[in-house]
C-alpha positions in Angstrom: 100.4 305.7 38.6 102.8 305.6 41.5 105.5 304.1 39.3 105.1 306.9 36.9 105.4 309.5 39.6 108.5 307.7 41.0 110.2 307.8 37.7 109.6 311.5 37.6 111.0 311.9 41.1 107.7 313.1 42.5 106.8 312.1 46.1 103.2 310.9 46.3 101.8 312.2 49.5 98.2 311.0 49.0 96.4 308.6 46.6 92.7 309.4 46.0 90.4 306.9 44.5 86.8 307.8 44.0 84.1 305.6 42.4 82.1 308.0 40.4 81.4 309.2 36.9 83.5 311.8 35.2 80.2 313.3 34.3 79.3 313.9 38.0 80.0 317.4 39.1 79.4 316.6 42.8 82.4 314.3 43.5 83.3 314.9 47.2 86.8 313.6 47.1 87.7 315.5 43.9 86.2 318.7 45.3 88.2 318.2 48.6 91.4 317.6 46.6 90.9 320.7 44.5 90.3 322.9 47.5 93.3 321.6 49.4 96.0 324.3 49.1 98.7 321.8 50.1 98.1 319.8 47.0 100.3 321.1 44.2 100.0 318.4 41.5 97.3 316.0 40.5 98.3 313.0 38.3 95.6 311.1 36.4 95.9 308.4 33.8 93.3 309.8 31.4 91.8 313.3 31.3 88.2 311.9 31.4 89.0 310.2 34.7 89.2 313.6 36.2 86.2 315.1 34.4 84.4 314.6 31.1 83.5 318.2 30.7 85.1 321.4 32.0 88.6 320.1 32.2 90.0 323.4 30.9 88.2 325.4 33.5 89.6 323.2 36.3 93.1 323.4 34.7 92.9 327.2 34.4 91.3 327.9 37.8 93.1 325.4 40.0 96.2 326.6 41.7 98.4 323.5 40.9 99.6 321.4 38.0 97.5 318.6 36.4 99.4 315.9 34.7 97.7 313.6 32.2 99.7 310.4 31.6 97.9 309.2 28.5 96.8 312.2 26.5 94.8 311.8 23.4 96.8 313.3 20.5 94.6 312.6 17.6 91.8 315.0 17.0 89.4 312.4 15.6 89.9 310.2 18.7 89.3 313.2 21.0 86.2 314.1 19.0 84.9 310.5 19.4 85.6 310.6 23.2 83.6 313.8 23.4 80.7 312.3 21.4 80.7 309.2 23.7 80.7 311.5 26.7 77.7 313.4 25.4 75.7 310.2 24.6 76.6 308.8 28.0 75.5 311.9 29.8 72.1 312.1 28.0 71.6 308.3 28.5 72.2 308.7 32.2 69.8 311.6 32.4 67.1 309.7 30.5 67.4 306.6 32.7 67.4 308.9 35.8 64.1 310.5 34.6 62.5 307.2 33.9 63.5 305.9 37.3 62.3 309.1 38.9 59.0 308.9 37.0 58.5 305.2 38.1 59.2 306.1 41.8 56.7 309.1 41.6 54.0 306.9 40.0 54.6 304.3 42.8 54.3 306.9 45.5 51.1 308.3 44.0 49.6 304.8 43.8 50.5 304.2 47.4 49.0 307.4 48.5 45.9 307.0 46.4 45.2 303.4 47.6 42.2 303.2 49.9 42.9 302.7 53.6 42.1 299.3 55.2 38.4 298.9 55.2 38.2 297.0 58.5 35.8 299.5 60.1 
């Protein structure tokens, strides 16, 4: 990424790395970056590394330039990426619900268990 910017003659003032899904809309580092008025350009390798959904909103509403190094040119490939994103999103939600349900059941079982009968 830095080599790409250097070949364009761009000075990289900050490198932001955030471990998180492009599906997550609560990424603290991305939010901070988008709100920072001193940032004028964001460079990402792939569009989905920035966000899976809502990219056009970010691009239209953010004050700076967003540069995608490896843009998908083929419509079929772009459609497949969107399909994978949707399946990934629903899978994550489904597993989250299952985990939440298991945690709730465990809590109910703990609260329902009779107290120590030592009296």
